KOLGU-755927 format. One record per residue (C-alpha): residue number from 1; residue in three letters; x, y, z. Coordinates in nm, 2 decimals. Example, Ala and Ser with C-alpha at 12.3 -4.5 7.8 and 13.67 -1.06 7.14 Angstrom:
2
<lonu><num>1</num><residu>ALA</residu><east>1.23</east><north>-0.45</north><up>0.78</up></lonu>
<lonu><num>2</num><residu>SER</residu><east>1.37</east><north>-0.11</north><up>0.71</up></lonu>
This chain:
188
<lonu><num>1</num><residu>UNK</residu><east>-8.96</east><north>0.31</north><up>2.78</up></lonu>
<lonu><num>2</num><residu>UNK</residu><east>-9.19</east><north>0.00</north><up>2.79</up></lonu>
<lonu><num>3</num><residu>UNK</residu><east>-9.13</east><north>-0.31</north><up>2.99</up></lonu>
<lonu><num>4</num><residu>UNK</residu><east>-9.08</east><north>-0.51</north><up>2.67</up></lonu>
<lonu><num>5</num><residu>UNK</residu><east>-8.82</east><north>-0.27</north><up>2.54</up></lonu>
<lonu><num>6</num><residu>UNK</residu><east>-8.62</east><north>-0.29</north><up>2.86</up></lonu>
<lonu><num>7</num><residu>UNK</residu><east>-8.64</east><north>-0.67</north><up>2.85</up></lonu>
<lonu><num>8</num><residu>UNK</residu><east>-8.52</east><north>-0.68</north><up>2.49</up></lonu>
<lonu><num>9</num><residu>UNK</residu><east>-8.22</east><north>-0.46</north><up>2.55</up></lonu>
<lonu><num>10</num><residu>UNK</residu><east>-8.12</east><north>-0.65</north><up>2.86</up></lonu>
<lonu><num>11</num><residu>UNK</residu><east>-8.14</east><north>-1.00</north><up>2.71</up></lonu>
<lonu><num>12</num><residu>UNK</residu><east>-7.84</east><north>-1.18</north><up>2.57</up></lonu>
<lonu><num>13</num><residu>UNK</residu><east>-7.86</east><north>-1.27</north><up>2.20</up></lonu>
<lonu><num>14</num><residu>UNK</residu><east>-7.94</east><north>-1.64</north><up>2.25</up></lonu>
<lonu><num>15</num><residu>UNK</residu><east>-8.29</east><north>-1.65</north><up>2.40</up></lonu>
<lonu><num>16</num><residu>UNK</residu><east>-8.26</east><north>-1.71</north><up>2.77</up></lonu>
<lonu><num>17</num><residu>UNK</residu><east>-8.56</east><north>-1.72</north><up>3.00</up></lonu>
<lonu><num>18</num><residu>UNK</residu><east>-8.52</east><north>-1.66</north><up>3.37</up></lonu>
<lonu><num>19</num><residu>UNK</residu><east>-8.85</east><north>-1.65</north><up>3.56</up></lonu>
<lonu><num>20</num><residu>UNK</residu><east>-8.69</east><north>-1.60</north><up>3.90</up></lonu>
<lonu><num>21</num><residu>UNK</residu><east>-8.51</east><north>-1.28</north><up>3.80</up></lonu>
<lonu><num>22</num><residu>UNK</residu><east>-8.68</east><north>-0.94</north><up>3.84</up></lonu>
<lonu><num>23</num><residu>UNK</residu><east>-8.67</east><north>-0.72</north><up>3.53</up></lonu>
<lonu><num>24</num><residu>UNK</residu><east>-8.37</east><north>-0.50</north><up>3.50</up></lonu>
<lonu><num>25</num><residu>UNK</residu><east>-8.42</east><north>-0.13</north><up>3.57</up></lonu>
<lonu><num>26</num><residu>UNK</residu><east>-8.48</east><north>0.07</north><up>3.25</up></lonu>
<lonu><num>27</num><residu>UNK</residu><east>-8.16</east><north>0.20</north><up>3.10</up></lonu>
<lonu><num>28</num><residu>UNK</residu><east>-8.07</east><north>0.35</north><up>2.77</up></lonu>
<lonu><num>29</num><residu>UNK</residu><east>-7.78</east><north>0.16</north><up>2.61</up></lonu>
<lonu><num>30</num><residu>UNK</residu><east>-7.46</east><north>0.33</north><up>2.52</up></lonu>
<lonu><num>31</num><residu>UNK</residu><east>-7.31</east><north>0.36</north><up>2.17</up></lonu>
<lonu><num>32</num><residu>UNK</residu><east>-7.06</east><north>0.10</north><up>2.29</up></lonu>
<lonu><num>33</num><residu>UNK</residu><east>-7.35</east><north>-0.14</north><up>2.36</up></lonu>
<lonu><num>34</num><residu>UNK</residu><east>-7.49</east><north>-0.08</north><up>2.01</up></lonu>
<lonu><num>35</num><residu>UNK</residu><east>-7.15</east><north>-0.15</north><up>1.86</up></lonu>
<lonu><num>36</num><residu>UNK</residu><east>-7.11</east><north>-0.47</north><up>2.06</up></lonu>
<lonu><num>37</num><residu>UNK</residu><east>-7.46</east><north>-0.57</north><up>1.95</up></lonu>
<lonu><num>38</num><residu>UNK</residu><east>-7.37</east><north>-0.52</north><up>1.58</up></lonu>
<lonu><num>39</num><residu>UNK</residu><east>-7.06</east><north>-0.74</north><up>1.62</up></lonu>
<lonu><num>40</num><residu>UNK</residu><east>-7.27</east><north>-1.01</north><up>1.79</up></lonu>
<lonu><num>41</num><residu>UNK</residu><east>-7.53</east><north>-0.99</north><up>1.50</up></lonu>
<lonu><num>42</num><residu>UNK</residu><east>-7.25</east><north>-1.04</north><up>1.24</up></lonu>
<lonu><num>43</num><residu>UNK</residu><east>-7.14</east><north>-1.35</north><up>1.42</up></lonu>
<lonu><num>44</num><residu>UNK</residu><east>-7.49</east><north>-1.48</north><up>1.47</up></lonu>
<lonu><num>45</num><residu>UNK</residu><east>-7.60</east><north>-1.44</north><up>1.11</up></lonu>
<lonu><num>46</num><residu>UNK</residu><east>-7.42</east><north>-1.76</north><up>1.00</up></lonu>
<lonu><num>47</num><residu>UNK</residu><east>-7.47</east><north>-1.98</north><up>1.30</up></lonu>
<lonu><num>48</num><residu>UNK</residu><east>-7.81</east><north>-1.88</north><up>1.43</up></lonu>
<lonu><num>49</num><residu>UNK</residu><east>-8.05</east><north>-1.67</north><up>1.22</up></lonu>
<lonu><num>50</num><residu>UNK</residu><east>-8.32</east><north>-1.68</north><up>1.49</up></lonu>
<lonu><num>51</num><residu>UNK</residu><east>-8.09</east><north>-1.52</north><up>1.74</up></lonu>
<lonu><num>52</num><residu>UNK</residu><east>-7.97</east><north>-1.27</north><up>1.47</up></lonu>
<lonu><num>53</num><residu>UNK</residu><east>-8.34</east><north>-1.18</north><up>1.40</up></lonu>
<lonu><num>54</num><residu>UNK</residu><east>-8.39</east><north>-1.12</north><up>1.78</up></lonu>
<lonu><num>55</num><residu>UNK</residu><east>-8.07</east><north>-0.91</north><up>1.78</up></lonu>
<lonu><num>56</num><residu>UNK</residu><east>-8.20</east><north>-0.70</north><up>1.49</up></lonu>
<lonu><num>57</num><residu>UNK</residu><east>-8.52</east><north>-0.63</north><up>1.69</up></lonu>
<lonu><num>58</num><residu>UNK</residu><east>-8.31</east><north>-0.53</north><up>1.99</up></lonu>
<lonu><num>59</num><residu>UNK</residu><east>-8.10</east><north>-0.29</north><up>1.78</up></lonu>
<lonu><num>60</num><residu>UNK</residu><east>-8.42</east><north>-0.14</north><up>1.63</up></lonu>
<lonu><num>61</num><residu>UNK</residu><east>-8.56</east><north>-0.08</north><up>1.97</up></lonu>
<lonu><num>62</num><residu>UNK</residu><east>-8.23</east><north>0.07</north><up>2.09</up></lonu>
<lonu><num>63</num><residu>UNK</residu><east>-8.24</east><north>0.31</north><up>1.80</up></lonu>
<lonu><num>64</num><residu>UNK</residu><east>-8.60</east><north>0.41</north><up>1.87</up></lonu>
<lonu><num>65</num><residu>UNK</residu><east>-8.52</east><north>0.46</north><up>2.24</up></lonu>
<lonu><num>66</num><residu>UNK</residu><east>-8.21</east><north>0.65</north><up>2.18</up></lonu>
<lonu><num>67</num><residu>UNK</residu><east>-8.41</east><north>0.88</north><up>1.94</up></lonu>
<lonu><num>68</num><residu>UNK</residu><east>-8.62</east><north>0.99</north><up>2.23</up></lonu>
<lonu><num>69</num><residu>UNK</residu><east>-8.93</east><north>1.21</north><up>2.16</up></lonu>
<lonu><num>70</num><residu>UNK</residu><east>-9.08</east><north>1.01</north><up>1.87</up></lonu>
<lonu><num>71</num><residu>UNK</residu><east>-9.12</east><north>0.71</north><up>2.10</up></lonu>
<lonu><num>72</num><residu>UNK</residu><east>-9.33</east><north>0.91</north><up>2.35</up></lonu>
<lonu><num>73</num><residu>UNK</residu><east>-9.56</east><north>1.03</north><up>2.07</up></lonu>
<lonu><num>74</num><residu>UNK</residu><east>-9.64</east><north>0.68</north><up>1.96</up></lonu>
<lonu><num>75</num><residu>UNK</residu><east>-9.99</east><north>0.55</north><up>2.04</up></lonu>
<lonu><num>76</num><residu>UNK</residu><east>-10.01</east><north>0.31</north><up>2.33</up></lonu>
<lonu><num>77</num><residu>UNK</residu><east>-10.19</east><north>-0.02</north><up>2.31</up></lonu>
<lonu><num>78</num><residu>UNK</residu><east>-9.96</east><north>-0.30</north><up>2.43</up></lonu>
<lonu><num>79</num><residu>UNK</residu><east>-10.00</east><north>-0.53</north><up>2.72</up></lonu>
<lonu><num>80</num><residu>UNK</residu><east>-9.94</east><north>-0.42</north><up>3.08</up></lonu>
<lonu><num>81</num><residu>UNK</residu><east>-9.62</east><north>-0.56</north><up>3.24</up></lonu>
<lonu><num>82</num><residu>UNK</residu><east>-9.81</east><north>-0.80</north><up>3.46</up></lonu>
<lonu><num>83</num><residu>UNK</residu><east>-9.99</east><north>-0.93</north><up>3.16</up></lonu>
<lonu><num>84</num><residu>UNK</residu><east>-9.67</east><north>-0.99</north><up>2.98</up></lonu>
<lonu><num>85</num><residu>UNK</residu><east>-9.52</east><north>-1.17</north><up>3.27</up></lonu>
<lonu><num>86</num><residu>UNK</residu><east>-9.83</east><north>-1.39</north><up>3.31</up></lonu>
<lonu><num>87</num><residu>UNK</residu><east>-9.83</east><north>-1.48</north><up>2.94</up></lonu>
<lonu><num>88</num><residu>UNK</residu><east>-9.45</east><north>-1.56</north><up>2.94</up></lonu>
<lonu><num>89</num><residu>UNK</residu><east>-9.49</east><north>-1.79</north><up>3.24</up></lonu>
<lonu><num>90</num><residu>UNK</residu><east>-9.79</east><north>-1.96</north><up>3.09</up></lonu>
<lonu><num>91</num><residu>UNK</residu><east>-9.63</east><north>-2.01</north><up>2.75</up></lonu>
<lonu><num>92</num><residu>UNK</residu><east>-9.31</east><north>-2.15</north><up>2.91</up></lonu>
<lonu><num>93</num><residu>UNK</residu><east>-9.51</east><north>-2.39</north><up>3.13</up></lonu>
<lonu><num>94</num><residu>UNK</residu><east>-9.73</east><north>-2.52</north><up>2.85</up></lonu>
<lonu><num>95</num><residu>UNK</residu><east>-9.48</east><north>-2.54</north><up>2.55</up></lonu>
<lonu><num>96</num><residu>UNK</residu><east>-9.54</east><north>-2.92</north><up>2.53</up></lonu>
<lonu><num>97</num><residu>UNK</residu><east>-9.91</east><north>-2.88</north><up>2.48</up></lonu>
<lonu><num>98</num><residu>UNK</residu><east>-10.13</east><north>-2.69</north><up>2.23</up></lonu>
<lonu><num>99</num><residu>UNK</residu><east>-10.16</east><north>-2.32</north><up>2.34</up></lonu>
<lonu><num>100</num><residu>UNK</residu><east>-10.48</east><north>-2.17</north><up>2.18</up></lonu>
<lonu><num>101</num><residu>UNK</residu><east>-10.49</east><north>-1.79</north><up>2.13</up></lonu>
<lonu><num>102</num><residu>UNK</residu><east>-10.83</east><north>-1.79</north><up>2.30</up></lonu>
<lonu><num>103</num><residu>UNK</residu><east>-10.68</east><north>-1.93</north><up>2.62</up></lonu>
<lonu><num>104</num><residu>UNK</residu><east>-10.40</east><north>-1.67</north><up>2.62</up></lonu>
<lonu><num>105</num><residu>UNK</residu><east>-10.65</east><north>-1.39</north><up>2.56</up></lonu>
<lonu><num>106</num><residu>UNK</residu><east>-10.87</east><north>-1.52</north><up>2.85</up></lonu>
<lonu><num>107</num><residu>UNK</residu><east>-10.57</east><north>-1.54</north><up>3.07</up></lonu>
<lonu><num>108</num><residu>UNK</residu><east>-10.53</east><north>-1.16</north><up>3.05</up></lonu>
<lonu><num>109</num><residu>UNK</residu><east>-10.90</east><north>-1.08</north><up>3.02</up></lonu>
<lonu><num>110</num><residu>UNK</residu><east>-10.89</east><north>-0.95</north><up>2.66</up></lonu>
<lonu><num>111</num><residu>UNK</residu><east>-11.09</east><north>-1.03</north><up>2.34</up></lonu>
<lonu><num>112</num><residu>UNK</residu><east>-10.89</east><north>-1.24</north><up>2.09</up></lonu>
<lonu><num>113</num><residu>UNK</residu><east>-10.87</east><north>-0.95</north><up>1.84</up></lonu>
<lonu><num>114</num><residu>UNK</residu><east>-10.75</east><north>-0.70</north><up>2.10</up></lonu>
<lonu><num>115</num><residu>UNK</residu><east>-10.51</east><north>-0.96</north><up>2.25</up></lonu>
<lonu><num>116</num><residu>UNK</residu><east>-10.35</east><north>-1.02</north><up>1.91</up></lonu>
<lonu><num>117</num><residu>UNK</residu><east>-10.29</east><north>-0.65</north><up>1.85</up></lonu>
<lonu><num>118</num><residu>UNK</residu><east>-10.17</east><north>-0.58</north><up>2.20</up></lonu>
<lonu><num>119</num><residu>UNK</residu><east>-9.94</east><north>-0.89</north><up>2.20</up></lonu>
<lonu><num>120</num><residu>UNK</residu><east>-9.78</east><north>-0.78</north><up>1.87</up></lonu>
<lonu><num>121</num><residu>UNK</residu><east>-9.73</east><north>-0.43</north><up>2.00</up></lonu>
<lonu><num>122</num><residu>UNK</residu><east>-9.57</east><north>-0.56</north><up>2.32</up></lonu>
<lonu><num>123</num><residu>UNK</residu><east>-9.36</east><north>-0.86</north><up>2.20</up></lonu>
<lonu><num>124</num><residu>UNK</residu><east>-9.29</east><north>-0.74</north><up>1.84</up></lonu>
<lonu><num>125</num><residu>UNK</residu><east>-9.43</east><north>-1.06</north><up>1.69</up></lonu>
<lonu><num>126</num><residu>UNK</residu><east>-9.76</east><north>-1.25</north><up>1.67</up></lonu>
<lonu><num>127</num><residu>UNK</residu><east>-9.86</east><north>-1.49</north><up>1.95</up></lonu>
<lonu><num>128</num><residu>UNK</residu><east>-9.82</east><north>-1.79</north><up>1.72</up></lonu>
<lonu><num>129</num><residu>UNK</residu><east>-9.47</east><north>-1.68</north><up>1.60</up></lonu>
<lonu><num>130</num><residu>UNK</residu><east>-9.36</east><north>-1.62</north><up>1.96</up></lonu>
<lonu><num>131</num><residu>UNK</residu><east>-9.47</east><north>-1.96</north><up>2.07</up></lonu>
<lonu><num>132</num><residu>UNK</residu><east>-9.28</east><north>-2.12</north><up>1.78</up></lonu>
<lonu><num>133</num><residu>UNK</residu><east>-8.97</east><north>-1.92</north><up>1.87</up></lonu>
<lonu><num>134</num><residu>UNK</residu><east>-9.00</east><north>-2.04</north><up>2.23</up></lonu>
<lonu><num>135</num><residu>UNK</residu><east>-9.05</east><north>-2.40</north><up>2.12</up></lonu>
<lonu><num>136</num><residu>UNK</residu><east>-8.74</east><north>-2.38</north><up>1.90</up></lonu>
<lonu><num>137</num><residu>UNK</residu><east>-8.54</east><north>-2.23</north><up>2.18</up></lonu>
<lonu><num>138</num><residu>UNK</residu><east>-8.65</east><north>-2.51</north><up>2.41</up></lonu>
<lonu><num>139</num><residu>UNK</residu><east>-8.56</east><north>-2.77</north><up>2.15</up></lonu>
<lonu><num>140</num><residu>UNK</residu><east>-8.22</east><north>-2.61</north><up>2.11</up></lonu>
<lonu><num>141</num><residu>UNK</residu><east>-8.17</east><north>-2.63</north><up>2.49</up></lonu>
<lonu><num>142</num><residu>UNK</residu><east>-8.27</east><north>-2.99</north><up>2.50</up></lonu>
<lonu><num>143</num><residu>UNK</residu><east>-8.05</east><north>-3.08</north><up>2.21</up></lonu>
<lonu><num>144</num><residu>UNK</residu><east>-7.75</east><north>-2.93</north><up>2.38</up></lonu>
<lonu><num>145</num><residu>UNK</residu><east>-7.81</east><north>-3.06</north><up>2.73</up></lonu>
<lonu><num>146</num><residu>UNK</residu><east>-7.94</east><north>-3.41</north><up>2.67</up></lonu>
<lonu><num>147</num><residu>UNK</residu><east>-7.92</east><north>-3.71</north><up>2.44</up></lonu>
<lonu><num>148</num><residu>UNK</residu><east>-8.29</east><north>-3.76</north><up>2.37</up></lonu>
<lonu><num>149</num><residu>UNK</residu><east>-8.37</east><north>-3.84</north><up>2.01</up></lonu>
<lonu><num>150</num><residu>UNK</residu><east>-8.51</east><north>-3.56</north><up>1.80</up></lonu>
<lonu><num>151</num><residu>UNK</residu><east>-8.85</east><north>-3.74</north><up>1.79</up></lonu>
<lonu><num>152</num><residu>UNK</residu><east>-8.88</east><north>-3.72</north><up>2.17</up></lonu>
<lonu><num>153</num><residu>UNK</residu><east>-8.76</east><north>-3.36</north><up>2.18</up></lonu>
<lonu><num>154</num><residu>UNK</residu><east>-9.02</east><north>-3.27</north><up>1.92</up></lonu>
<lonu><num>155</num><residu>UNK</residu><east>-9.30</east><north>-3.40</north><up>2.14</up></lonu>
<lonu><num>156</num><residu>UNK</residu><east>-9.16</east><north>-3.24</north><up>2.46</up></lonu>
<lonu><num>157</num><residu>UNK</residu><east>-9.15</east><north>-2.90</north><up>2.28</up></lonu>
<lonu><num>158</num><residu>UNK</residu><east>-9.51</east><north>-2.93</north><up>2.15</up></lonu>
<lonu><num>159</num><residu>UNK</residu><east>-9.44</east><north>-3.01</north><up>1.79</up></lonu>
<lonu><num>160</num><residu>UNK</residu><east>-9.67</east><north>-3.27</north><up>1.62</up></lonu>
<lonu><num>161</num><residu>UNK</residu><east>-9.37</east><north>-3.49</north><up>1.53</up></lonu>
<lonu><num>162</num><residu>UNK</residu><east>-9.01</east><north>-3.49</north><up>1.43</up></lonu>
<lonu><num>163</num><residu>UNK</residu><east>-9.09</east><north>-3.37</north><up>1.07</up></lonu>
<lonu><num>164</num><residu>UNK</residu><east>-9.29</east><north>-3.07</north><up>1.21</up></lonu>
<lonu><num>165</num><residu>UNK</residu><east>-8.99</east><north>-2.98</north><up>1.43</up></lonu>
<lonu><num>166</num><residu>UNK</residu><east>-8.75</east><north>-3.02</north><up>1.14</up></lonu>
<lonu><num>167</num><residu>UNK</residu><east>-8.96</east><north>-2.81</north><up>0.90</up></lonu>
<lonu><num>168</num><residu>UNK</residu><east>-9.00</east><north>-2.52</north><up>1.14</up></lonu>
<lonu><num>169</num><residu>UNK</residu><east>-8.65</east><north>-2.55</north><up>1.27</up></lonu>
<lonu><num>170</num><residu>UNK</residu><east>-8.51</east><north>-2.53</north><up>0.92</up></lonu>
<lonu><num>171</num><residu>UNK</residu><east>-8.73</east><north>-2.24</north><up>0.83</up></lonu>
<lonu><num>172</num><residu>UNK</residu><east>-8.64</east><north>-2.03</north><up>1.14</up></lonu>
<lonu><num>173</num><residu>UNK</residu><east>-8.28</east><north>-2.14</north><up>1.21</up></lonu>
<lonu><num>174</num><residu>UNK</residu><east>-8.16</east><north>-2.21</north><up>0.86</up></lonu>
<lonu><num>175</num><residu>UNK</residu><east>-8.04</east><north>-2.57</north><up>0.91</up></lonu>
<lonu><num>176</num><residu>UNK</residu><east>-8.18</east><north>-2.90</north><up>1.02</up></lonu>
<lonu><num>177</num><residu>UNK</residu><east>-8.20</east><north>-2.99</north><up>1.39</up></lonu>
<lonu><num>178</num><residu>UNK</residu><east>-7.95</east><north>-3.27</north><up>1.35</up></lonu>
<lonu><num>179</num><residu>UNK</residu><east>-7.70</east><north>-3.06</north><up>1.16</up></lonu>
<lonu><num>180</num><residu>UNK</residu><east>-7.75</east><north>-2.78</north><up>1.42</up></lonu>
<lonu><num>181</num><residu>UNK</residu><east>-7.70</east><north>-3.03</north><up>1.71</up></lonu>
<lonu><num>182</num><residu>UNK</residu><east>-7.38</east><north>-3.17</north><up>1.55</up></lonu>
<lonu><num>183</num><residu>UNK</residu><east>-7.23</east><north>-2.83</north><up>1.49</up></lonu>
<lonu><num>184</num><residu>UNK</residu><east>-7.31</east><north>-2.70</north><up>1.83</up></lonu>
<lonu><num>185</num><residu>UNK</residu><east>-7.21</east><north>-3.01</north><up>2.02</up></lonu>
<lonu><num>186</num><residu>UNK</residu><east>-6.86</east><north>-2.98</north><up>1.87</up></lonu>
<lonu><num>187</num><residu>UNK</residu><east>-6.83</east><north>-2.61</north><up>1.95</up></lonu>
<lonu><num>188</num><residu>UNK</residu><east>-6.98</east><north>-2.65</north><up>2.29</up></lonu>
């Protein structure tokens, strides 16, 4: 089982990043865990499509892990665990600024082409999409924990402006940032 698969299984549906916690030991989830994950996915579909998409990825990985032998026969080519951790820390620390792919590739001593392929193999998405997911997750966190205007949150999270945040937020979450903020402030 790869480091990424272990991380995906152990994460809660809403994206939570905890740099101080060591990765959990590899475990194969039970059928009960898969059932619980399906229930969470049903709930998340309406209120948070990004979290639902992440949950679907976790379930797909669970099914591949539980299947066993075919996972071992798959070709290797992802990032090493130290590279993944280094990239995650760098991305989190630099969300408010542009993060060029070349800089990420240089950080782990890979060519851009090899880095893109290895990143997608390890994280399950392109570097650009991963950065957008992380920026949206940070924006959600700021919307729930503070009273900053959306224009300020957009800049803090590395979006060009409030319109850029609104466009990508609507595309990935399924509603506008202000509507999401209102709905989650009431329920939270």
